N, C-alpha and C positions, 0 to 999 in steps of 0.2 A: 239060469235066471238070472244073471248077472247080462248077459245078454239081451235079454228079456225087457231088462228093466233096463236100459239103452234106449230101446226099439220104442219101449213106454215113453220115455222121456223126449224123445225126439217128435214123439207124436200128440206127446199134451205140447211142447215147441210151438208145432205147425199149425195147430189146431187155435190155439191162443193169439199168434198172430194174425190167420185169418179169421177168430174172430172181433179181435180192436181194430184189423181193416175195415169190416164189415160195418161197427160200431158206427168208425169213421165216417165214412162214407152215410152210411143212412143221418147221423148230425148235420156233415155238409148239405146235403140236400134238402134240410127241413129248414136248416138255419141261415141260407142262403139262397141264390138261385142254382149257384152249379154249374154255370153255363156253358162247364168241360163234358159234366153231364147230360145233357141234356145233346150237343151234338154228337158225344160217341154214340148216345143212341141213336141221335139221326145217321148217321156212320154203317152201324151194323144193319136197323133196318133198311136202307137202302144198298148195303152191300147181296142179302139175304130178297132182293125186290119188294119186301112190306114198303106197306104202310108208312109215313115217317113218328104216329105217336105209338106204332103198333108195343103195345107188352113184353115183343120178346125182343127189339135193341133196349129196352130200360133193364131188364135183366140183362142180356148182356153186357153192357156198359156197368154195371155195377159188377158181376165178378170179374171184368178187364180191371175196373180200378179196385177192386178188393183186391187180387190177387198180385198188381202190383203192389197194393201198400204194404202185403202180409209178406212181400220180400225184402222190400226195406228193414220190417218191426224186424224180421229173422233175422238177417244180416243184426246188426241193435243188438238184439239178444242176444245173439253167441259173440257177440264183443262184453255183453255185459260177464257171461256166464268165467269167459277168460278170466276176467277183474274181477269179478266176487269171488273173496275166501273162502265160501263153503256153495253149498246146495240150497240149502236155506233162503237168501233173499231170493234166489230164484222160485221156491217155492214159495213167495208169502207175492210175489209181482205175478206171475201167472196165476195163482189163487184169488186175487182179489178182479182181479182182469178179464180174467172166466164167468165169477159171477155177480161183483158187483158193478163193471164196467157200462150195464144197461143202464141199471136204476141211477143210476150219476148222471149219464147221459141224459135219461129221461128229466131229472129231475131241476140239472141245466136248465134244457128245453123252456121248463116249464116257468121257470126263475127270469126265464132272460124274455119271453112272451108272454109275460099274463097268465093268472091263472084261469081266466075269462073266457079261454082258448081253450078250455080241456071240463069235458063233464067226470073224467077222473077226478074223485077228490083227492085235493095233495095229503093233506095226511098220512093217510095209510100203505099207499107205496112210500113214504118217506119211512114210515115204522118200519115195512118190512126190506128194505135196506137197511136199518141199525141192525134189525134181528139179522138179514144174514153175517151183517160186519163179524157181529157178535159171532156166531155161530163158525166160519169163520177162523179166527184170531181161535177157538178154542180146539178146534179141527187140527188147527196149527202146531198148536201146543201140546195134542196130545190128551185133552181133557176133557174129549164129546163124547159121549158115554152109551149113543144114537146107535144099534148095530147096524151093517153096513149096506141091510136091504134098503134101512127103513131110509137112510141115506141117498141111495138111488129115487124110491119115491120124493123124495125132501127137493132133489136137482130139481124134476121134472116138475113137479108142483109150480118152482121157481119160475121156469124157463115160460111153461104157458102161462102161468099170471105176465111175466114182462113182454111177452110173447100176444098178447094177449091187447096192452095196453099199448103197445105202438101200432099194431096192425089196425090198432082201432084210429090212432091221432095221427102217424107217419106213414108216407113212403116208406114200403118195409118191402124190400123182398119176400116174402110172404114166409110160408114154412121152411125157407132154406134158412133163413132168419134163424127161428128158434131151434133146428137140426145143431145147426154153427154152434150156437151155444152150449146147449145141452151137452153132445159132444166135448166141447172144449174143458167145460166141469169134470163132464165121466173120467174125462182123458186123466185132468189133473188131481183129483182124486185117487184114483187108480195109480199113477204113480207114486202118491205119496205113500197108499197102503204099499205100493211091490218095497217100496225104499226100504218105509219098516218091518217088513218080513223078513226084508234080506240082513240086515243087523241082529234080529233074532236068531235065524241059522245058523251066521257067522259067528258070529261073535254073545251072544249071549246078552246083550249090552241093554238098549233103551227095550220097556216095556212093548210088547206088541201090543197096532191100533187096537182098539174095539172092537169085537167082531159081533 
């Protein structure tokens, strides 16, 4: 069980890094012209003998930049793991990054470019972010009363909503965007549950996560 928990922790960290890297690329691509991304798109299309503006090069450029950023973030995260006195800090960072980063970046872009550029009302996505953060706090403090199957449903709804918002307004890599975010969130929640189950089995300490 301990080995599985360790592997799950690495999966959580890797997906967290990919998710944050992808969101960073999406933010840069929409907040600035991001010439490097465009040049890489042309280079990928040229390599495969495609039209310069082919979406293949666009997706390839996003994946390459995302992978590079993910490696950098992963290294920084491992440094944090070594410095952190406990796993609690990492649980908070990866949880907030998995579920709240996309709403925060969307609200930042709305505030930067003005509400008039968006036909999705500003208020209810902001409310959804507040609700998400509240749920995160309750989940991390083990005061979350919802069963596990309902947690998965809530994560699906969360990412379906934000995938729709992003794909409606921004240049995003389509389904890949939602899948990465969902898997990152699910891996974070699963690792937290696994940690709690391990504590209960080995030491009969803290109460198990709600089932």
